[in-house]
C-alpha positions in Angstrom: 0.0 0.0 -0.1 2.7 2.4 0.8 4.5 1.8 -2.7 1.2 2.5 -4.2 0.7 5.8 -2.4 4.4 6.8 -3.1 3.9 6.0 -6.8 0.9 8.2 -6.9 2.7 11.1 -5.0 5.8 10.7 -7.5 3.3 11.2 -10.3 1.9 14.3 -8.7 5.4 15.9 -8.1 6.3 15.3 -11.7 3.0 16.8 -13.1 3.4 19.7 -10.8 7.0 20.2 -12.1 6.4 19.7 -15.7 3.5 22.0 -15.8 5.0 24.9 -14.2 6.8 27.7 -16.0 8.7 30.7 -15.3 8.9 34.2 -16.9 10.9 37.5 -15.8 8.7 40.5 -15.7 10.9 43.4 -14.5 12.0 42.8 -10.9 9.6 39.8 -10.6 9.6 36.2 -11.6 6.1 35.0 -13.0 5.3 31.7 -11.9 2.5 30.1 -13.9 1.0 26.9 -12.0 -0.9 23.9 -13.4 -3.7 24.9 -11.0 -6.9 26.4 -12.7 -9.3 29.0 -11.6 -13.0 29.1 -12.4 -12.3 30.7 -15.7 -10.0 27.6 -16.6 -7.0 29.9 -16.6 -3.7 28.8 -15.0 -3.2 30.6 -11.7 -0.1 32.8 -11.6 1.9 34.1 -8.7 5.0 36.4 -8.7 8.3 36.0 -6.7 11.0 38.8 -5.8 14.0 38.5 -3.8 14.2 41.6 -1.2 16.3 42.0 2.0 17.5 38.5 2.1 14.3 36.7 1.6 11.6 36.1 -1.2 8.2 37.9 -1.6 5.5 35.9 -3.0 2.3 37.4 -4.2 -0.9 37.0 -6.3 -0.7 40.6 -7.5 -4.2 41.3 -6.3 -5.8 38.8 -8.7 -7.7 36.8 -6.4 -10.0 39.3 -4.6 -10.2 41.7 -7.7 -11.4 38.8 -9.8 -14.0 38.0 -7.2 -15.0 41.7 -6.9 -15.4 42.1 -10.7 -17.7 39.0 -10.6 -20.1 40.9 -8.0 -18.8 39.1 -5.1 -17.4 41.8 -2.8 -15.7 41.1 0.5 -17.1 44.0 2.3 -19.3 42.5 5.0 -17.8 41.9 8.4 -19.0 38.2 8.0 -17.2 37.8 4.7 -14.0 39.5 6.2 -14.0 37.2 8.9 -14.3 34.1 6.5 -11.4 35.6 4.4 -9.2 36.1 7.3 -9.9 32.5 8.5 -9.2 31.0 5.2 -6.0 32.9 4.8 -4.8 32.3 8.4 -5.0 28.5 7.8 -2.3 28.9 5.2 -0.1 31.8 6.9 -0.9 34.0 4.0 -1.4 37.8 4.6 -3.6 40.3 2.6 -2.6 43.8 2.1 -5.3 46.4 3.3 -4.5 48.8 0.4 -3.9 46.6 -2.6 -5.8 43.4 -1.7 -2.8 41.4 -2.7 -2.5 37.8 -1.0 1.2 37.7 0.1 3.7 35.4 2.0 7.4 35.8 2.6 9.8 33.0 2.3 13.4 31.9 2.8 15.2 29.6 0.5 14.6 26.7 2.7 10.9 26.9 2.8 10.1 28.6 -0.6 8.3 25.6 -1.9 6.3 25.3 1.4 5.3 28.9 1.2 4.5 28.9 -2.7 2.4 25.9 -2.1 0.4 27.8 0.8 -0.2 30.7 -1.4 -1.6 28.7 -4.3 -3.8 26.7 -2.0 -5.0 30.0 -0.3 -5.9 31.5 -3.6 -8.0 28.3 -4.6 -9.7 28.2 -1.0 -10.6 31.9 -1.2 -11.9 31.6 -4.7 -13.9 28.7 -4.0 -15.1 30.0 -0.5 -16.6 33.2 -1.9 -17.5 32.6 -5.5 -21.4 32.3 -6.0 -22.0 30.7 -9.2 -25.3 32.3 -9.7 -26.9 35.5 -8.2 -29.8 33.3 -7.3 -27.9 31.4 -4.8 -28.7 32.7 -1.4 -25.5 33.0 0.8 -22.2 31.1 0.7 -21.9 27.2 0.3 -19.6 26.9 3.2 -22.2 28.6 5.3 -24.8 26.4 4.0 -22.6 23.2 5.0 -22.2 24.8 8.4 -25.8 25.5 9.0 -26.6 21.8 7.9 -24.1 20.4 10.2 -25.5 22.4 13.3 -29.1 21.4 12.4 -28.0 17.7 12.4 -26.2 18.3 15.7 -23.1 16.7 14.0 -20.0 17.8 16.2 -17.0 19.1 14.4 -14.0 21.4 14.6 -13.7 23.9 11.9 -10.8 24.9 9.8 -8.1 22.4 10.7 -4.8 22.3 9.2 -2.7 18.9 9.0 0.8 18.5 7.9 1.0 15.7 5.2 3.7 13.1 4.5 5.3 15.8 2.0 5.8 18.3 4.9 3.0 20.5 2.9 0.2 21.7 5.0 -3.5 20.8 4.0 -6.6 22.6 5.3 -9.9 20.7 5.8 -13.1 22.6 6.4 -14.3 20.3 9.2 -13.1 17.5 11.4 -15.5 15.3 13.1 -13.8 13.5 16.0 -13.6 9.7 16.8 -16.6 8.4 18.6 -17.5 5.1 20.1 -18.9 3.9 16.7 -17.2 5.8 14.0 -13.5 6.7 13.2 -12.3 10.4 12.8 -13.7 12.0 9.6 -12.3 15.0 7.7 -14.6 17.0 5.4 -14.1 19.7 2.8 -16.9 21.7 1.2 -16.5 22.1 -2.5 -18.3 24.7 -4.2 -17.2 23.9 -7.7 -16.9 20.4 -8.2 -14.6 19.8 -11.2 -11.4 17.9 -12.3 -9.2 20.6 -10.6 -10.9 20.8 -7.2 -11.2 16.9 -7.1 -7.5 16.5 -7.8 -6.7 19.1 -5.1 -8.9 17.3 -2.5 -7.5 13.8 -3.4 -4.0 14.9 -3.2 -4.6 16.7 0.2 -6.1 13.2 1.5 -3.4 11.0 0.1 -0.7 13.2 1.6 -2.3 13.5 5.1 -3.9 10.2 5.7 -0.6 8.3 6.6 -0.3 10.7 9.6 -3.9 10.3 10.7 -5.6 7.2 12.2 -5.7 4.2 9.8 -9.4 4.1 10.3 -9.9 7.7 9.3 -12.2 8.8 6.4 -12.4 11.5 4.1 -15.5 13.1 2.7 -16.0 16.0 0.2 -19.4 17.6 0.2 -20.1 18.9 -3.2 -22.3 21.7 -4.3 -24.6 20.5 -7.1 -27.3 23.1 -6.8 -26.7 24.7 -10.2 -25.3 21.8 -12.2 -24.9 18.2 -11.9 -21.5 16.8 -10.9 -19.5 14.9 -13.6 -19.5 11.2 -12.9 -15.7 11.3 -13.6 -15.2 13.7 -10.7 -17.2 11.3 -8.4 -15.3 8.2 -9.8 -11.9 9.9 -9.1 -12.7 10.7 -5.6 -13.9 7.2 -4.8 -10.9 5.7 -6.5 -8.6 7.5 -3.9 -10.9 6.7 -0.9 -12.7 10.2 -0.7 -16.3 9.7 -0.1 -18.3 12.3 -2.5 -21.4 13.8 -0.8 -23.6 15.6 -3.3 -25.3 18.4 -1.5 -28.6 17.4 -2.9 -28.2 13.8 -1.5 -26.6 15.0 1.9 -29.2 13.3 4.1 -27.9 9.9 3.1 -24.6 10.6 5.0 -26.4 12.3 8.0 -26.2 9.1 10.2 -22.8 8.2 9.5 -21.3 11.7 10.1 -23.5 12.3 13.3 -22.7 8.8 14.8 
């Protein structure tokens, strides 16, 4: 089993390396990653050496893109959600430019770069409302459902994986007498990219969790059906998909 997981991780590293490109832009290096935003554009970040360390930034893209789509981060509740999402990855936001930013040394550059990209994906997924007819945020809907079902949980938990990278899960349900530990992530836009991010996070962290621990992905299918390939991909890596429209089927196993 360890060899199988190691082979999957090796394939992930190869894909990440081969699909990452660099370009000099004045004093900065533009890093194009293989991760896609909701427009199916590759996420880009920028790096610059300054005062013996590296500055990594999204150049304000993440928040600006949301605001241009009509999703402003202007209410206290949304600002709290933004800070919570960023704090989970150790990422700061500029009060003036709205840039997401981290600082790194040569020794932790890869980790900091990973955290910035994951924070960009998390913020985009947390706040983007696919249709103006959708009331509220999907994350808040999931919280409300868990509370209504009296499912106990710890929100916004970060685990260090076997690779040394950190991965944030939206909820952790502790072990009970009848059920093992369960980790949950709410995914607002279920697609190949978000499925891959979730499965890698689980593959990388499950070896440092209880052997009986289970992973669940709560998937928003309010506006469009979820591709069967996304569901199959998650199941093949031991992540249990829970479509939002079918969430009641999982109530008992999450509440127990």
